[in-house]
C-alpha positions, 0 to 999 in steps of 0.5 A: 802493846797487847796482841789479840788472838785476831791480830796473831791469826792475821800475822800468821796468815800473812807469814803463811802467804809469804812462804807460799807465794814467794818461796814455795817448796824451795824454802820449805824443803830446807827446813824439813817442811817439803810436801814429801817430808810431812806426810804420815803413814796410811791411816794416821791422823795428820799432825800440826805440821802436816796441816800447816803444809797443806794450808801453805799448798792451798794458799799457793794454789789460790794465789798463783793465777792472780800473780801470773796475771799481775806479772804479765800486765805492763805498767799502765800507759793509757786510760780509755774513757767513755763519754755519754753516761760516764762524763756527761748526760746530754748537756749535763756533766757528771758531778766532779767529772771535769776536776777528775779529768784534770787530775788524770791529766797530771798523771803520766798516761795517755788519755783517749775518749772512745764513744758509740755516740751516733746522735751527732758528728764528732765536731758537734760532740767536741763543741758540746764537751767544750761548753761543759768545760772538759779539757778535751782535744778533738783529736783525742775523741775516737767515735764509732762513726769514724770506725764506720766510715773507715770500713765503708771506705775499705769496702768501697760501698755506697751506703744507705745511712740510717744515722741522725742527720746531725751525724752526716757530716762525718760521712761527707765525701762518701758516695751515697747514690744508688746504695748497695750497703746499709749502715745503721746507727741511732736514728730515731727519725729514720726508724719508720716503716718506709725507711726500714723496709727500704733497708730490708729490701737492700739487704735481701738483695745482697747488700751488707748490713753494717751496724755502727753499734748495737747498744740496747739502750742509752741514758737521756735526762728523762730516762732510758731510751732505745738504742739502735740494737733492737732495730738492727736485730729486727733487720737481722731477723727479717733478712737472716743476715748477720750485721758487721758491728764496728763500734764497742764492744768489738775488739778491733774498735778498741785496738784501733783506738789504742793503736792511735796512741801507741799502746797495747791492751795490757797497758790500758784501762777502760772506764765506762757506764755500759757493762757489756759494751765498755767493760766487757768489750775492753776486757775481752780485748785484754784491758782492765775495765772499770764500771761506773754507776752513772748513765745507763748503769743498772743494779746487777750490771756487774754480773752481765760480763765474764770476767766481771769488771775489774772494779765498780765505782760510784762515778768517774771521779772515784775511778780516777782516784783508784787509778792514781792511787793503785795502778800507777 
């Protein structure tokens, strides 16, 4: 079998990488290639040996951080999955998403669905997903509405709820008379002058402003549409009050979802179509983030987070394939 120069160079680089990463100076010193054994006199041209040792040291430095990161990560135990834009858009499933979810179910990992959807209550959302033939249990869904209700109960406040009427069921039992707090989600029918002015006056008088989430926009079948973020930002600007955000991308939201399945951030990966809220938030919480090019995804979204996404895939099925093949 003939060897090309390219294949020989590849083999040489692999050997250099192995020496650099696995053995470091302990191996090199034994064969007379340690750092202090390869330096010539002042002004001398570096020989082949010195150049190779410098290459080994450079490779070792480049590889050190990824290896440390890999060593600190634990075996994958959980996959968090966004819903709208990742598994479905309104009443249409992403192509191949149901089958991909079934494949993921066969793996030894917990699955949790995390969503900022505030257009409907959790039960209605669950029924929508069932009609689309997704293998999902209602208690596997963790919504920002749930997180908002938990915060309202902890604060013991009476909220003015600016949410879609179909989402009100998730706040049943909450005292809303004589409101002393403002809670804002996606509520197109309530984003009018009179309602927003009522919220403005409450906040100006000292009521806390709670944002269920601050998404800039979301995906509908007919195109991108404004999310609650611009309206919440308007209230913040008018009142000089900073909203408390409870949904994605906030770290406590992800940690609460992981706690419910007994996992740590370094044991989990998040799949979503929102570079900031899904991927950026998850990675800031210590998880891996996979961005899919469906839903609200726009070209260049991968550059909107720091660090960048762990992986960018065309759609949910490709993300699942990567997890099954390379992360388990």
